[in-house]
PyMOL Python script that loads the backbone (N, CA, C, O; Angstrom):
from pymol import cmd

cmd.read_pdbstr("""\
ATOM      1  N   MET A   1      21.709  30.299   3.428  1.00  0.00           N
ATOM      2  CA  MET A   1      22.871  29.841   2.694  1.00  0.00           C
ATOM      3  C   MET A   1      24.037  29.826   3.577  1.00  0.00           C
ATOM      4  O   MET A   1      24.355  30.772   4.299  1.00  0.00           O
ATOM      5  N   SER A   2      24.683  28.673   3.486  1.00  0.00           N
ATOM      6  CA  SER A   2      25.887  28.641   4.403  1.00  0.00           C
ATOM      7  C   SER A   2      27.104  29.504   4.040  1.00  0.00           C
ATOM      8  O   SER A   2      27.270  29.927   2.896  1.00  0.00           O
ATOM      9  N   PHE A   3      27.927  29.744   5.029  1.00  0.00           N
ATOM     10  CA  PHE A   3      29.187  30.472   4.620  1.00  0.00           C
ATOM     11  C   PHE A   3      29.871  29.999   3.386  1.00  0.00           C
ATOM     12  O   PHE A   3      30.152  30.772   2.470  1.00  0.00           O
ATOM     13  N   TRP A   4      30.204  28.413   3.360  1.00  0.00           N
ATOM     14  CA  TRP A   4      30.867  27.992   2.457  1.00  0.00           C
ATOM     15  C   TRP A   4      30.149  28.081   1.133  1.00  0.00           C
ATOM     16  O   TRP A   4      30.882  28.306   0.170  1.00  0.00           O
ATOM     17  N   SER A   5      28.962  27.959   0.914  1.00  0.00           N
ATOM     18  CA  SER A   5      28.283  28.124  -0.375  1.00  0.00           C
ATOM     19  C   SER A   5      28.343  29.676  -0.897  1.00  0.00           C
ATOM     20  O   SER A   5      28.464  30.002  -2.078  1.00  0.00           O
ATOM     21  N   LYS A   6      28.243  30.507   0.141  1.00  0.00           N
ATOM     22  CA  LYS A   6      28.260  31.946  -0.143  1.00  0.00           C
ATOM     23  C   LYS A   6      29.707  32.217  -0.770  1.00  0.00           C
ATOM     24  O   LYS A   6      29.838  32.811  -1.840  1.00  0.00           O
ATOM     25  N   ALA A   7      30.797  31.729  -0.009  1.00  0.00           N
ATOM     26  CA  ALA A   7      32.068  31.924  -0.336  1.00  0.00           C
ATOM     27  C   ALA A   7      32.397  31.470  -1.855  1.00  0.00           C
ATOM     28  O   ALA A   7      32.946  32.158  -2.715  1.00  0.00           O
ATOM     29  N   VAL A   8      31.951  30.209  -1.963  1.00  0.00           N
ATOM     30  CA  VAL A   8      31.980  29.702  -3.389  1.00  0.00           C
ATOM     31  C   VAL A   8      31.261  30.578  -4.419  1.00  0.00           C
ATOM     32  O   VAL A   8      31.838  30.897  -5.459  1.00  0.00           O
ATOM     33  N   GLN A   9      30.083  30.949  -4.164  1.00  0.00           N
ATOM     34  CA  GLN A   9      29.394  31.839  -5.103  1.00  0.00           C
ATOM     35  C   GLN A   9      30.105  33.030  -5.362  1.00  0.00           C
ATOM     36  O   GLN A   9      30.191  33.467  -6.510  1.00  0.00           O
ATOM     37  N   THR A  10      30.654  33.625  -4.333  1.00  0.00           N
ATOM     38  CA  THR A  10      31.617  34.923  -4.580  1.00  0.00           C
ATOM     39  C   THR A  10      32.754  34.626  -5.296  1.00  0.00           C
ATOM     40  O   THR A  10      33.105  35.385  -6.199  1.00  0.00           O
ATOM     41  N   ALA A  11      33.425  33.572  -5.014  1.00  0.00           N
ATOM     42  CA  ALA A  11      34.497  33.132  -5.807  1.00  0.00           C
ATOM     43  C   ALA A  11      34.339  32.924  -7.268  1.00  0.00           C
ATOM     44  O   ALA A  11      35.190  33.301  -8.074  1.00  0.00           O
ATOM     45  N   ARG A  12      33.275  32.338  -7.588  1.00  0.00           N
ATOM     46  CA  ARG A  12      32.797  32.105  -8.905  1.00  0.00           C
ATOM     47  C   ARG A  12      32.461  33.385  -9.663  1.00  0.00           C
ATOM     48  O   ARG A  12      32.821  33.602 -10.819  1.00  0.00           O
ATOM     49  N   LEU A  13      31.816  34.121  -8.991  1.00  0.00           N
ATOM     50  CA  LEU A  13      31.489  35.504  -9.641  1.00  0.00           C
ATOM     51  C   LEU A  13      32.816  36.304  -9.863  1.00  0.00           C
ATOM     52  O   LEU A  13      32.889  36.980 -10.889  1.00  0.00           O
ATOM     53  N   MET A  14      33.779  36.289  -9.068  1.00  0.00           N
ATOM     54  CA  MET A  14      34.945  36.917  -9.178  1.00  0.00           C
ATOM     55  C   MET A  14      35.671  36.615 -10.286  1.00  0.00           C
ATOM     56  O   MET A  14      36.331  37.484 -10.855  1.00  0.00           O
ATOM     57  N   VAL A  15      35.622  35.240 -10.744  1.00  0.00           N
ATOM     58  CA  VAL A  15      36.318  34.833 -12.011  1.00  0.00           C
ATOM     59  C   VAL A  15      35.396  34.714 -13.178  1.00  0.00           C
ATOM     60  O   VAL A  15      35.827  34.178 -14.199  1.00  0.00           O
ATOM     61  N   GLY A  16      34.027  35.211 -13.127  1.00  0.00           N
ATOM     62  CA  GLY A  16      33.206  35.118 -14.081  1.00  0.00           C
ATOM     63  C   GLY A  16      32.554  34.120 -14.491  1.00  0.00           C
ATOM     64  O   GLY A  16      32.070  34.077 -15.622  1.00  0.00           O
ATOM     65  N   VAL A  17      32.436  33.023 -13.487  1.00  0.00           N
ATOM     66  CA  VAL A  17      31.542  31.902 -13.748  1.00  0.00           C
ATOM     67  C   VAL A  17      30.047  32.150 -13.036  1.00  0.00           C
ATOM     68  O   VAL A  17      29.844  32.218 -11.823  1.00  0.00           O
ATOM     69  N   PRO A  18      29.164  32.255 -13.983  1.00  0.00           N
ATOM     70  CA  PRO A  18      27.842  32.501 -13.433  1.00  0.00           C
ATOM     71  C   PRO A  18      27.153  31.285 -12.554  1.00  0.00           C
ATOM     72  O   PRO A  18      27.453  30.101 -12.708  1.00  0.00           O
ATOM     73  N   ASP A  19      26.274  31.726 -11.697  1.00  0.00           N
ATOM     74  CA  ASP A  19      25.737  30.718 -10.721  1.00  0.00           C
ATOM     75  C   ASP A  19      24.403  30.242 -11.307  1.00  0.00           C
ATOM     76  O   ASP A  19      23.479  31.041 -11.460  1.00  0.00           O
ATOM     77  N   TYR A  20      24.302  29.024 -11.615  1.00  0.00           N
ATOM     78  CA  TYR A  20      23.182  28.335 -12.303  1.00  0.00           C
ATOM     79  C   TYR A  20      22.113  28.237 -11.115  1.00  0.00           C
ATOM     80  O   TYR A  20      20.935  28.506 -11.350  1.00  0.00           O
ATOM     81  N   ASP A  21      22.512  27.869  -9.900  1.00  0.00           N
ATOM     82  CA  ASP A  21      21.394  27.685  -8.948  1.00  0.00           C
ATOM     83  C   ASP A  21      20.779  28.865  -8.511  1.00  0.00           C
ATOM     84  O   ASP A  21      19.600  28.854  -8.158  1.00  0.00           O
ATOM     85  N   ALA A  22      21.663  30.182  -8.497  1.00  0.00           N
ATOM     86  CA  ALA A  22      20.879  31.445  -8.254  1.00  0.00           C
ATOM     87  C   ALA A  22      19.939  31.807  -9.290  1.00  0.00           C
ATOM     88  O   ALA A  22      18.898  32.422  -9.057  1.00  0.00           O
ATOM     89  N   TYR A  23      20.393  31.339 -10.693  1.00  0.00           N
ATOM     90  CA  TYR A  23      19.479  31.699 -11.759  1.00  0.00           C
ATOM     91  C   TYR A  23      18.044  30.999 -11.560  1.00  0.00           C
ATOM     92  O   TYR A  23      16.988  31.615 -11.703  1.00  0.00           O
ATOM     93  N   ARG A  24      18.121  29.762 -11.244  1.00  0.00           N
ATOM     94  CA  ARG A  24      16.914  28.838 -11.006  1.00  0.00           C
ATOM     95  C   ARG A  24      16.235  29.315 -10.089  1.00  0.00           C
ATOM     96  O   ARG A  24      15.021  29.393 -10.280  1.00  0.00           O
ATOM     97  N   ALA A  25      16.779  29.767  -8.853  1.00  0.00           N
ATOM     98  CA  ALA A  25      16.118  30.392  -7.680  1.00  0.00           C
ATOM     99  C   ALA A  25      15.278  31.737  -8.200  1.00  0.00           C
ATOM    100  O   ALA A  25      14.101  31.952  -7.910  1.00  0.00           O
ATOM    101  N   HIS A  26      16.115  32.598  -9.024  1.00  0.00           N
ATOM    102  CA  HIS A  26      15.568  33.836  -9.508  1.00  0.00           C
ATOM    103  C   HIS A  26      14.328  33.593 -10.212  1.00  0.00           C
ATOM    104  O   HIS A  26      13.300  34.218  -9.951  1.00  0.00           O
ATOM    105  N   ARG A  27      14.419  32.546 -11.249  1.00  0.00           N
ATOM    106  CA  ARG A  27      13.310  32.253 -12.094  1.00  0.00           C
ATOM    107  C   ARG A  27      12.012  31.693 -11.427  1.00  0.00           C
ATOM    108  O   ARG A  27      10.875  31.927 -11.836  1.00  0.00           O
ATOM    109  N   ALA A  28      12.311  30.970 -10.417  1.00  0.00           N
ATOM    110  CA  ALA A  28      11.226  30.381  -9.656  1.00  0.00           C
ATOM    111  C   ALA A  28      10.415  31.347  -8.813  1.00  0.00           C
ATOM    112  O   ALA A  28       9.216  31.233  -8.558  1.00  0.00           O
ATOM    113  N   ALA A  29      11.337  32.437  -8.362  1.00  0.00           N
ATOM    114  CA  ALA A  29      10.673  33.532  -7.554  1.00  0.00           C
ATOM    115  C   ALA A  29       9.929  34.557  -8.206  1.00  0.00           C
ATOM    116  O   ALA A  29       8.887  35.052  -7.777  1.00  0.00           O
ATOM    117  N   HIS A  30      10.660  34.923  -9.526  1.00  0.00           N
ATOM    118  CA  HIS A  30      10.215  36.156 -10.153  1.00  0.00           C
ATOM    119  C   HIS A  30       9.441  35.788 -11.457  1.00  0.00           C
ATOM    120  O   HIS A  30       8.675  36.625 -11.935  1.00  0.00           O
ATOM    121  N   HIS A  31       9.614  34.510 -12.083  1.00  0.00           N
ATOM    122  CA  HIS A  31       9.066  34.351 -13.474  1.00  0.00           C
ATOM    123  C   HIS A  31       8.430  32.907 -13.328  1.00  0.00           C
ATOM    124  O   HIS A  31       8.780  32.062 -14.152  1.00  0.00           O
ATOM    125  N   PRO A  32       7.536  32.564 -12.357  1.00  0.00           N
ATOM    126  CA  PRO A  32       7.029  31.170 -12.344  1.00  0.00           C
ATOM    127  C   PRO A  32       6.189  30.789 -13.598  1.00  0.00           C
ATOM    128  O   PRO A  32       5.504  31.570 -14.258  1.00  0.00           O
ATOM    129  N   GLY A  33       6.353  29.479 -13.811  1.00  0.00           N
ATOM    130  CA  GLY A  33       5.525  29.124 -14.994  1.00  0.00           C
ATOM    131  C   GLY A  33       6.301  29.356 -16.406  1.00  0.00           C
ATOM    132  O   GLY A  33       5.887  28.841 -17.444  1.00  0.00           O
ATOM    133  N   GLU A  34       7.455  30.172 -16.355  1.00  0.00           N
ATOM    134  CA  GLU A  34       8.098  30.238 -17.574  1.00  0.00           C
ATOM    135  C   GLU A  34       9.210  29.290 -17.733  1.00  0.00           C
ATOM    136  O   GLU A  34       9.773  28.857 -16.728  1.00  0.00           O
ATOM    137  N   PRO A  35       9.580  28.925 -18.938  1.00  0.00           N
ATOM    138  CA  PRO A  35      10.701  27.845 -18.892  1.00  0.00           C
ATOM    139  C   PRO A  35      12.081  28.351 -18.380  1.00  0.00           C
ATOM    140  O   PRO A  35      12.438  29.529 -18.414  1.00  0.00           O
ATOM    141  N   VAL A  36      12.820  27.291 -17.893  1.00  0.00           N
ATOM    142  CA  VAL A  36      14.093  27.448 -17.374  1.00  0.00           C
ATOM    143  C   VAL A  36      15.125  26.894 -18.313  1.00  0.00           C
ATOM    144  O   VAL A  36      14.923  25.847 -18.928  1.00  0.00           O
ATOM    145  N   LEU A  37      16.213  27.579 -18.424  1.00  0.00           N
ATOM    146  CA  LEU A  37      17.279  27.108 -19.406  1.00  0.00           C
ATOM    147  C   LEU A  37      17.937  25.819 -18.773  1.00  0.00           C
ATOM    148  O   LEU A  37      17.961  25.650 -17.554  1.00  0.00           O
ATOM    149  N   SER A  38      18.382  25.067 -19.529  1.00  0.00           N
ATOM    150  CA  SER A  38      19.202  23.921 -18.976  1.00  0.00           C
ATOM    151  C   SER A  38      20.580  24.660 -18.523  1.00  0.00           C
ATOM    152  O   SER A  38      20.797  25.851 -18.747  1.00  0.00           O
ATOM    153  N   ARG A  39      21.400  23.863 -17.914  1.00  0.00           N
ATOM    154  CA  ARG A  39      22.626  24.350 -17.464  1.00  0.00           C
ATOM    155  C   ARG A  39      23.593  24.654 -18.627  1.00  0.00           C
ATOM    156  O   ARG A  39      24.351  25.622 -18.562  1.00  0.00           O
ATOM    157  N   ALA A  40      23.569  23.864 -19.643  1.00  0.00           N
ATOM    158  CA  ALA A  40      24.444  24.153 -20.878  1.00  0.00           C
ATOM    159  C   ALA A  40      23.913  25.395 -21.681  1.00  0.00           C
ATOM    160  O   ALA A  40      24.705  26.115 -22.290  1.00  0.00           O
ATOM    161  N   ASP A  41      22.486  25.647 -21.674  1.00  0.00           N
ATOM    162  CA  ASP A  41      22.061  26.662 -22.376  1.00  0.00           C
ATOM    163  C   ASP A  41      22.355  27.971 -21.553  1.00  0.00           C
ATOM    164  O   ASP A  41      22.747  28.988 -22.125  1.00  0.00           O
ATOM    165  N   PHE A  42      22.150  27.916 -20.174  1.00  0.00           N
ATOM    166  CA  PHE A  42      22.429  28.957 -19.356  1.00  0.00           C
ATOM    167  C   PHE A  42      23.685  29.392 -19.513  1.00  0.00           C
ATOM    168  O   PHE A  42      23.830  30.611 -19.601  1.00  0.00           O
ATOM    169  N   HIS A  43      24.790  28.588 -19.579  1.00  0.00           N
ATOM    170  CA  HIS A  43      26.145  28.967 -19.687  1.00  0.00           C
ATOM    171  C   HIS A  43      26.490  29.458 -21.068  1.00  0.00           C
ATOM    172  O   HIS A  43      27.393  30.283 -21.210  1.00  0.00           O
ATOM    173  N   ARG A  44      25.770  28.960 -22.151  1.00  0.00           N
ATOM    174  CA  ARG A  44      26.025  29.550 -23.431  1.00  0.00           C
ATOM    175  C   ARG A  44      25.419  30.972 -23.429  1.00  0.00           C
ATOM    176  O   ARG A  44      26.033  31.889 -23.974  1.00  0.00           O
ATOM    177  N   ASP A  45      24.255  31.171 -22.841  1.00  0.00           N
ATOM    178  CA  ASP A  45      23.654  32.440 -22.812  1.00  0.00           C
ATOM    179  C   ASP A  45      24.594  33.628 -22.020  1.00  0.00           C
ATOM    180  O   ASP A  45      24.826  34.777 -22.395  1.00  0.00           O
ATOM    181  N   ARG A  46      24.998  33.001 -20.920  1.00  0.00           N
ATOM    182  CA  ARG A  46      25.956  33.982 -20.091  1.00  0.00           C
ATOM    183  C   ARG A  46      27.300  34.368 -20.879  1.00  0.00           C
ATOM    184  O   ARG A  46      27.800  35.486 -20.745  1.00  0.00           O
ATOM    185  N   ILE A  47      27.851  33.397 -21.695  1.00  0.00           N
ATOM    186  CA  ILE A  47      28.895  33.766 -22.499  1.00  0.00           C
ATOM    187  C   ILE A  47      28.554  34.875 -23.669  1.00  0.00           C
ATOM    188  O   ILE A  47      29.267  35.809 -24.035  1.00  0.00           O
ATOM    189  N   ALA A  48      27.419  34.543 -24.086  1.00  0.00           N
ATOM    190  CA  ALA A  48      27.041  35.442 -25.231  1.00  0.00           C
ATOM    191  C   ALA A  48      26.805  36.857 -24.675  1.00  0.00           C
ATOM    192  O   ALA A  48      27.151  37.844 -25.323  1.00  0.00           O
ATOM    193  N   ARG A  49      26.179  36.955 -23.402  1.00  0.00           N
ATOM    194  CA  ARG A  49      25.925  38.200 -22.762  1.00  0.00           C
ATOM    195  C   ARG A  49      27.147  38.912 -22.454  1.00  0.00           C
ATOM    196  O   ARG A  49      27.292  40.113 -22.677  1.00  0.00           O
ATOM    197  N   ARG A  50      28.165  38.037 -21.854  1.00  0.00           N
ATOM    198  CA  ARG A  50      29.485  38.695 -21.525  1.00  0.00           C
ATOM    199  C   ARG A  50      30.141  39.206 -22.633  1.00  0.00           C
ATOM    200  O   ARG A  50      30.581  40.355 -22.643  1.00  0.00           O
ATOM    201  N   TYR A  51      30.251  38.357 -23.669  1.00  0.00           N
ATOM    202  CA  TYR A  51      31.100  38.851 -24.811  1.00  0.00           C
ATOM    203  C   TYR A  51      30.347  39.503 -25.913  1.00  0.00           C
ATOM    204  O   TYR A  51      30.958  40.021 -26.848  1.00  0.00           O
ATOM    205  N   GLY A  52      29.106  39.504 -25.853  1.00  0.00           N
ATOM    206  CA  GLY A  52      28.278  40.321 -26.912  1.00  0.00           C
ATOM    207  C   GLY A  52      28.298  39.852 -28.109  1.00  0.00           C
ATOM    208  O   GLY A  52      28.555  40.595 -29.056  1.00  0.00           O
ATOM    209  N   THR A  53      28.011  38.449 -28.286  1.00  0.00           N
ATOM    210  CA  THR A  53      28.082  37.800 -29.710  1.00  0.00           C
ATOM    211  C   THR A  53      26.866  38.234 -30.479  1.00  0.00           C
ATOM    212  O   THR A  53      25.829  38.608 -29.931  1.00  0.00           O
ATOM    213  N   GLY A  54      27.053  38.161 -31.823  1.00  0.00           N
ATOM    214  CA  GLY A  54      26.090  38.355 -32.773  1.00  0.00           C
ATOM    215  C   GLY A  54      25.691  39.900 -32.921  1.00  0.00           C
ATOM    216  O   GLY A  54      26.556  40.770 -33.029  1.00  0.00           O
ATOM    217  N   ALA A  55      24.510  40.140 -32.920  1.00  0.00           N
ATOM    218  CA  ALA A  55      24.076  41.652 -33.050  1.00  0.00           C
ATOM    219  C   ALA A  55      24.192  42.356 -31.679  1.00  0.00           C
ATOM    220  O   ALA A  55      23.797  43.507 -31.493  1.00  0.00           O
ATOM    221  N   GLY A  56      24.699  41.670 -30.840  1.00  0.00           N
ATOM    222  CA  GLY A  56      24.865  42.312 -29.477  1.00  0.00           C
ATOM    223  C   GLY A  56      24.081  41.358 -28.326  1.00  0.00           C
ATOM    224  O   GLY A  56      23.278  40.448 -28.534  1.00  0.00           O
ATOM    225  N   ALA A  57      24.543  41.829 -27.156  1.00  0.00           N
ATOM    226  CA  ALA A  57      23.945  40.866 -26.059  1.00  0.00           C
ATOM    227  C   ALA A  57      22.499  41.089 -25.912  1.00  0.00           C
ATOM    228  O   ALA A  57      22.134  42.227 -26.206  1.00  0.00           O
ATOM    229  N   PRO A  58      21.564  40.241 -25.512  1.00  0.00           N
ATOM    230  CA  PRO A  58      20.241  40.366 -25.440  1.00  0.00           C
ATOM    231  C   PRO A  58      20.142  41.232 -23.997  1.00  0.00           C
ATOM    232  O   PRO A  58      21.052  41.304 -23.172  1.00  0.00           O
ATOM    233  N   PRO A  59      18.811  41.877 -23.891  1.00  0.00           N
ATOM    234  CA  PRO A  59      18.607  42.705 -22.911  1.00  0.00           C
ATOM    235  C   PRO A  59      18.478  41.719 -21.555  1.00  0.00           C
ATOM    236  O   PRO A  59      18.057  40.563 -21.573  1.00  0.00           O
ATOM    237  N   ARG A  60      18.912  42.411 -20.455  1.00  0.00           N
ATOM    238  CA  ARG A  60      18.957  41.692 -19.164  1.00  0.00           C
ATOM    239  C   ARG A  60      17.464  41.580 -18.566  1.00  0.00           C
ATOM    240  O   ARG A  60      16.553  42.289 -18.995  1.00  0.00           O
ATOM    241  N   CYS A  61      17.308  40.743 -17.660  1.00  0.00           N
ATOM    242  CA  CYS A  61      15.998  40.609 -17.022  1.00  0.00           C
ATOM    243  C   CYS A  61      15.640  41.654 -16.032  1.00  0.00           C
ATOM    244  O   CYS A  61      14.757  42.488 -16.235  1.00  0.00           O
ATOM    245  N   CYS A  62      16.392  41.577 -14.901  1.00  0.00           N
ATOM    246  CA  CYS A  62      16.076  42.322 -13.713  1.00  0.00           C
ATOM    247  C   CYS A  62      17.227  43.368 -13.313  1.00  0.00           C
ATOM    248  O   CYS A  62      17.097  44.078 -12.316  1.00  0.00           O
TER     249      CYS A  62
END
""", "prot")
cmd.dss("prot")
cmd.show_as("cartoon", "prot")
cmd.util.cbc("prot")
cmd.orient("prot")
């Protein structure tokens, strides 16, 4: 990972924007063969987890 991409990832995490590419890499490495959320569904899921919509945020993976 280049310095610039790591800096961008850090800046996004600091302001609360989740990293879809890191999510996809994690799914490929730790959960092969399982479905991967689309970018839109991923962001919807992260907002739900962050703000605890509905009956509460779903459990985290790892």
